[in-house]
C-alpha positions in Angstrom: -4.7 -8.7 24.5 -3.7 -9.3 20.8 -7.4 -10.1 19.7 -8.7 -6.6 19.5 -5.9 -5.4 17.2 -5.7 -8.5 15.0 -7.2 -7.7 11.6 -8.2 -11.3 10.7 -9.8 -11.9 14.1 -13.5 -11.2 13.3 -15.5 -13.1 16.0 -18.9 -12.9 14.2 -17.3 -14.5 11.1 -14.3 -16.5 12.3 -13.3 -17.3 15.9 -10.2 -19.3 15.1 -7.7 -16.9 13.8 -6.6 -14.6 16.6 -2.7 -14.4 17.0 -2.8 -16.5 20.2 -4.7 -19.3 18.4 -2.4 -19.1 15.4 0.6 -19.4 17.6 -0.9 -22.5 19.3 -1.7 -24.0 15.9 1.8 -23.3 14.6 3.3 -25.1 17.7 0.9 -28.0 17.1 2.0 -28.3 13.4 5.7 -28.3 14.5 5.0 -30.9 17.0 3.2 -33.1 14.4 6.2 -32.8 12.0 8.6 -33.7 14.9 6.6 -36.7 15.9 6.3 -38.1 12.5 9.9 -37.6 11.8 11.0 -39.1 15.1 8.8 -42.2 14.8 9.7 -42.6 11.1 6.1 -42.8 10.1 6.6 -40.5 7.1 5.7 -36.8 6.9 1.9 -36.2 6.1 1.5 -33.7 3.4 -1.7 -32.5 5.0 0.5 -30.5 7.5 1.4 -28.2 4.7 -2.3 -27.5 4.1 -2.6 -26.4 7.8 0.6 -24.2 7.4 -0.9 -22.5 4.4 -4.2 -22.0 6.2 -2.4 -20.3 9.1 -0.1 -18.2 6.9 -3.0 -17.0 4.7 -4.8 -15.6 7.7 -2.4 -12.7 8.4 -2.1 -9.3 6.8 1.5 -8.9 8.2 0.6 -5.7 10.0 2.6 -6.5 13.0 0.1 -4.9 15.3 -0.1 -7.9 17.5 3.5 -7.5 18.7 2.9 -4.3 20.9 0.3 -5.8 23.2 2.0 -9.3 23.3 3.5 -9.8 26.9 6.1 -12.1 25.3 7.0 -10.0 22.3 5.9 -12.5 19.6 5.5 -10.7 16.2 3.2 -13.1 14.4 3.8 -11.0 11.2 7.4 -12.2 11.1 6.3 -15.7 12.0 3.9 -15.7 9.0 6.7 -14.5 6.6 9.0 -17.3 7.9 6.1 -19.9 7.4 5.6 -18.6 3.8 9.3 -18.8 3.1 9.4 -22.4 4.3 6.4 -23.4 2.1 7.9 -21.6 -0.8 11.2 -23.5 -0.4 9.4 -26.8 0.1 7.3 -26.1 -3.1 4.0 -26.3 -1.1 3.0 -22.6 -1.0 -0.5 -21.9 -2.4 -0.3 -18.9 -4.7 -3.2 -17.8 -7.0 -2.7 -16.8 -10.5 -3.7 -13.2 -9.7 -1.0 -13.0 -7.1 1.6 -14.3 -9.5 0.5 -11.7 -12.1 0.7 -8.9 -9.5 4.2 -9.8 -8.4 5.2 -10.2 -12.1 4.1 -6.6 -12.6 6.0 -5.4 -9.6 9.1 -7.2 -10.7 9.1 -5.7 -14.2 11.6 -3.0 -15.0 11.4 -2.7 -18.7 9.4 0.4 -19.6 7.6 -1.3 -22.4 6.5 -4.2 -20.1 5.5 -1.8 -17.3 3.3 0.2 -19.7 1.7 -2.8 -21.3 0.9 -4.4 -17.9 -0.5 -1.1 -16.6 -2.8 -0.8 -19.5 -3.9 -4.5 -19.6 -3.5 -6.2 -16.3 -4.4 -3.1 -14.1 -6.6 -1.0 -16.4 -8.5 -3.6 -18.4 -8.4 -6.1 -15.5 -10.1 -3.6 -13.2 -12.6 -2.8 -15.9 -13.5 -6.5 -16.3 -13.8 -6.8 -12.5 -16.3 -3.9 -12.4 -18.3 -5.4 -15.2 -18.4 -8.7 -13.3 -19.6 -6.7 -10.3 -22.5 -5.1 -12.2 -23.5 -8.5 -13.8 -23.5 -10.4 -10.4 -25.4 -7.6 -8.8 -28.0 -7.7 -11.5 -28.3 -11.4 -11.0 -28.7 -10.9 -7.2 -25.5 -12.8 -6.2 -24.0 -9.7 -4.5 -25.4 -6.7 -2.7 -24.0 -3.2 -2.4 -23.9 -3.3 1.4 -22.5 -6.3 3.0 -25.5 -7.2 5.2 -24.8 -10.9 5.2 -22.2 -12.4 7.6 -19.2 -13.8 5.7 -18.7 -17.6 5.9 -15.8 -19.2 7.8 -12.5 -19.5 5.9 -10.8 -22.5 7.4 -10.1 -23.8 3.9 -10.0 -22.3 0.4 -13.5 -22.1 -1.0 -14.4 -23.5 -4.5 -13.5 -21.4 -7.5 -17.0 -20.2 -8.2 -17.4 -18.8 -4.6 -14.0 -17.2 -4.9 -15.1 -15.4 -8.1 -18.1 -14.1 -6.3 -16.0 -12.8 -3.4 -13.6 -11.3 -5.9 -16.3 -9.2 -7.8 -18.3 -8.4 -4.6 -16.9 -4.9 -4.4 -16.0 -2.8 -7.6 -12.2 -2.3 -8.1 -11.1 1.2 -9.0 -7.4 1.6 -9.9 -7.7 5.2 -11.0 -7.5 6.5 -14.6 -5.9 4.0 -17.0 -3.0 6.3 -17.7 0.8 5.6 -18.2 2.9 5.5 -15.1 4.5 8.7 -13.6 7.9 8.1 -15.3 6.3 7.7 -18.8 4.4 11.0 -18.2 7.6 12.7 -17.4 9.8 10.9 -19.9 12.2 9.5 -17.2 12.2 5.9 -18.0 15.8 5.5 -19.0 17.7 3.7 -16.1 21.0 5.1 -17.3 20.2 8.6 -16.0 19.4 10.0 -12.6 16.6 12.7 -12.9 16.8 15.8 -10.8 13.8 18.2 -10.7 14.7 21.7 -9.8 13.0 25.1 -10.3 14.9 27.6 -12.4 15.3 29.9 -9.3 16.8 27.1 -7.2 20.6 26.6 -7.3 22.6 23.5 -6.7 23.4 24.6 -3.2 19.7 24.3 -2.2 18.4 21.4 0.0 18.3 18.1 -1.9 15.8 15.3 -1.2 15.9 11.7 -2.6 12.3 10.7 -3.4 11.6 6.9 -3.7 8.1 6.7 -5.2 7.6 2.9 -5.0 5.3 0.8 -7.2 2.0 1.8 -5.7 2.7 5.6 -6.2 4.5 5.3 -9.5 2.8 2.5 -11.4 -0.6 2.2 -9.8 -1.9 5.6 -8.7 0.5 7.9 -10.5 -1.3 11.0 -9.2 0.3 10.3 -5.8 3.9 10.6 -7.0 3.0 13.5 -9.3 1.4 15.4 -6.5 4.4 14.6 -4.3 6.8 16.0 -6.9 4.6 19.0 -7.5 4.6 19.9 -3.7 8.4 19.3 -3.4 8.8 21.5 -6.6 6.7 24.2 -4.9 8.8 23.9 -1.7 11.9 24.9 -3.5 14.0 21.7 -3.0 16.0 19.7 -5.5 14.3 16.3 -6.0 16.4 13.3 -7.1 14.5 10.3 -8.4 16.0 6.8 -8.6 16.9 5.8 -12.2 14.3 3.5 -13.8 11.5 1.5 -12.4 12.2 0.0 -9.0 10.3 -2.0 -6.4 11.5 -1.9 -2.7 11.2 -5.6 -2.3 8.6 -5.7 0.5 5.8 -7.4 -1.5 8.1 -10.3 -2.5 9.4 -10.8 1.0 5.8 -10.7 2.6 4.7 -13.2 -0.1 7.3 -15.7 1.0 9.7 -15.0 -1.8 12.6 -14.2 0.6 15.4 -14.7 -1.9 13.8 -12.4 -4.4 13.2 -9.8 -1.8 16.8 -9.9 -0.7 18.0 -9.7 -4.3 16.0 -6.6 -5.0 17.2 -5.0 -1.7 20.8 -5.7 -2.5 20.5 -4.5 -6.1 18.9 -1.4 -5.0 21.4 -0.6 -2.3 24.2 -1.0 -4.7 22.4 1.3 -7.2 21.7 4.0 -4.6 25.5 3.9 -3.6 26.3 4.6 -7.2 23.7 7.5 -7.3 25.3 8.9 -4.2 28.8 8.8 -5.7 27.5 10.4 -9.0 25.8 13.2 -7.1 28.4 13.8 -4.5 28.2 17.6 -5.2 24.7 17.6 -3.7 23.9 17.6 0.0 21.1 15.1 0.2 19.5 15.6 3.6 16.2 13.7 3.4 14.9 10.6 1.8 11.2 11.1 1.1 8.7 8.3 0.7 4.9 8.2 0.0 4.2 4.5 0.9 4.4 2.8 4.3 5.5 -0.6 3.1 8.3 1.1 1.1 9.3 2.9 4.3 9.4 -0.3 6.3 11.6 -2.0 3.6 13.8 1.0 3.1 14.8 0.9 6.8 16.9 -2.1 5.8 18.8 -0.2 3.1 20.8 1.8 5.8 20.4 5.1 3.9 22.5 6.8 6.7 25.5 4.9 5.1 24.5 5.9 1.5 23.6 9.6 2.2 25.5 10.4 5.4 23.4 12.4 7.9 20.1 11.9 6.0 16.8 11.1 7.6 13.7 9.4 6.2 10.4 11.1 6.2 6.9 10.6 4.7 5.9 13.4 2.3 3.1 14.5 4.6 5.4 14.9 7.5 7.8 16.8 5.3 5.0 19.2 4.2 3.8 19.7 7.8 7.4 20.6 8.9 7.5 23.1 6.0 4.3 24.8 7.2 2.0 23.6 4.4 -1.6 23.5 5.3 -5.1 23.7 3.7 -7.4 25.9 5.8 -11.2 25.6 6.2 -12.3 23.5 3.3 -16.0 24.4 2.9 -18.7 21.8 2.8 -16.6 18.6 3.4 -15.5 16.6 6.5 -12.8 13.9 6.4 -12.2 10.5 7.8 -8.5 9.5 8.0 -7.5 5.8 7.4 -4.2 5.1 8.9 -2.6 2.3 7.0 -1.4 -0.9 8.8 2.0 0.0 7.5 1.9 3.7 8.4 4.6 5.8 6.7 4.4 8.4 9.4 6.9 7.5 12.0 8.2 10.9 13.3 4.7 12.4 14.2 1.3 11.0 15.1 -0.5 10.2 11.8 -3.9 11.7 12.8 -2.2 14.8 14.1 -0.3 15.1 10.7 -3.6 14.8 8.8 -5.4 17.4 11.1 -2.3 19.7 10.8 -2.4 19.7 7.0 -6.2 20.1 6.9 -6.5 22.8 9.5 -10.0 24.1 10.4 -11.6 21.0 8.8 -12.9 18.1 11.0 -10.7 15.0 10.5 -11.4 11.8 12.4 -9.7 8.5 12.5 -11.3 5.3 11.1 -9.9 2.0 12.4 -9.4 -1.5 10.9 -7.6 -2.8 7.8 -8.9 -1.7 4.4 -9.0 -5.4 3.4 -6.7 -5.0 0.4 -3.6 -6.0 2.5 -1.2 -6.0 -0.5 -2.2 -9.0 -2.6 -4.5 -10.7 0.0 -7.6 -9.5 -1.9 -6.6 -11.4 -5.1 -4.9 -14.4 -3.4 -7.7 -15.1 -0.8 -10.8 -13.0 -1.6 -12.8 -15.0 1.0 -10.6 -13.8 3.8 -10.4 -10.2 2.4 -14.2 -10.3 2.3 -14.3 -10.9 6.1 -12.0 -8.0 6.6 -14.1 -5.8 4.3 -17.3 -6.7 6.2 -15.6 -5.4 9.4 -14.2 -2.3 7.8 -17.5 -1.2 6.3 -19.1 -1.2 9.7 -16.2 1.0 11.0 -16.7 3.4 8.0 -20.4 3.8 8.9 -19.5 4.5 12.5 -17.2 7.2 11.2 -19.8 8.7 9.1 -22.2 8.7 12.1 -19.5 10.5 14.2 -19.2 13.3 11.6 -22.8 13.7 10.3 -24.9 12.2 13.2 -26.3 9.4 10.9 -25.0 6.0 9.9 -25.9 6.3 6.3 -24.4 6.5 2.8 -23.2 10.1 2.3 -23.9 12.4 -0.6 -21.2 13.3 -3.1 -18.3 15.3 -1.4 -20.0 15.5 2.0 -17.4 13.2 3.7 -14.2 12.0 2.1 -11.6 9.4 3.2 -8.0 10.4 3.2 -5.1 7.9 3.5 -1.4 7.6 2.9 -0.9 4.2 1.3 -1.5 3.3 -2.4 -2.8 -0.2 -1.6 -5.2 1.3 1.0 -6.5 3.8 -1.6 -7.3 0.9 -3.9 -8.9 -1.0 -1.0 -10.9 2.0 0.2 -12.2 2.8 -3.3 -14.2 -0.4 -3.1 -16.5 1.1 -0.4 -17.6 4.1 -2.4 -20.8 2.3 -3.8 -22.0 1.3 -0.4 -20.9 4.3 1.7 -20.7 7.1 -0.9 -17.1 7.9 0.5 -14.6 9.0 -2.1 -11.0 8.2 -1.3 -8.0 10.3 -2.0 -4.4 10.7 -0.8 -3.7 13.6 1.5 -1.0 15.0 -0.8 -3.2 14.7 -3.9 -6.1 16.5 -2.0 -3.7 19.2 -0.9 -2.4 19.7 -4.5 -6.0 19.9 -5.8 -7.0 22.5 -3.1 -3.9 24.5 -3.2 -3.2 24.5 -7.0 -6.6 23.9 -8.5 -8.4 21.1 -10.2 -5.9 21.1 -13.1 -2.8 20.9 -10.9 -1.4 17.9 -12.7 -1.5 19.3 -16.3 -0.2 22.6 -15.0 2.8 20.9 -13.2 3.7 18.9 -16.3 3.4 21.9 -18.5 5.6 23.9 -16.1 8.3 21.2 -16.1 8.5 21.3 -19.8 8.3 25.0 -20.2 10.9 25.7 -17.6 13.2 22.9 -18.6 13.2 21.9 -14.9 14.3 18.3 -15.3 18.1 17.6 -15.4 19.3 14.1 -16.3 22.6 13.1 -14.9 24.4 10.1 -16.5 24.8 7.3 -13.9 
């Protein structure tokens, strides 16, 4: 029952890593540890290699829990295994994963901007250059026609490099993060965005942008702010650059994840005390992993009576929609960690894009947080499977399984990591990827919505900074 929904179970490439098999393998590793400990033969270090292998083959999507007749969530099992490996000093972590987590942990504005420019911007440019070079040498092909090799052990560095550059990486324009564009980097102040015609008695929402929407694809957080601004609500932002703590927890750094969670909860209680004159009724997010982690923050104890909503659900409830977009059809990629919990995700996408055909495309985008940089070989298998699904989606919309022409079909999503992962398919499928809220801002407010929004904030002096 769990095999069809497991993202790393791809029978044509790898038969070994369905959730049931991984549970059996985990049990065998535990028995091996117990046997060697009880017979005092000494613990073999090779068992840690097997634990790493099992833990690597999971995207922590938790989709296997629902069909499981005994309610085993192998995503949680994987996180526990990674924590054990980290505590024992046996966790395999690539340099790229360490660099990504360092970027997410950074809070100093100068460090964040430097890493955004160098690690993300220049790094992605170097990866695209490698893709063009390897393609010219015939080492990779635009469409993944060859079956990916099995991944029962990490492949040599040269093969991992080929897997890493197989699909070009697009991290968006190499621009400063959202806070830098708005001048809201000082962690001593709580920013409040409010239109001049909106008073302090108006509805207030607390928007947690998260790293992906704020540091990676800043257009997502800017489009969210622009739509909230248009809706006539007061938007409170957290002070300074904050990560929710989910990436660290999922990577096996449980202590770091708990530290971030505790520090953020204490900070948000201070924000609530400072802004006790406002009635904050909604916590808005634009990232599914942030949503999952923020559930642990107990926001109902921070802002009593509040609820948590994805920005797209918020806009749907407010009656926002784009009607009859001419000449384009949409595929909707629902993230493994979907941020839409109150309504059906596809129904939300169809409700916001009324009169335009929107169909669901299944399977993981293959980015899976840091999986694409920690194990490019496993990510390559996921990508092979996702590319097939995308061509099926194109066939459902156009009648032909072929690369589409510019703007004929687009992919919409609601996860920053998924946007990065889906961008990699543009060369082979012709599909351009965008966030639903960014697409709405563009269609409702015009191509230059971002500059107009930034200009309006400055001209109307719409940003208030409250000393924390």
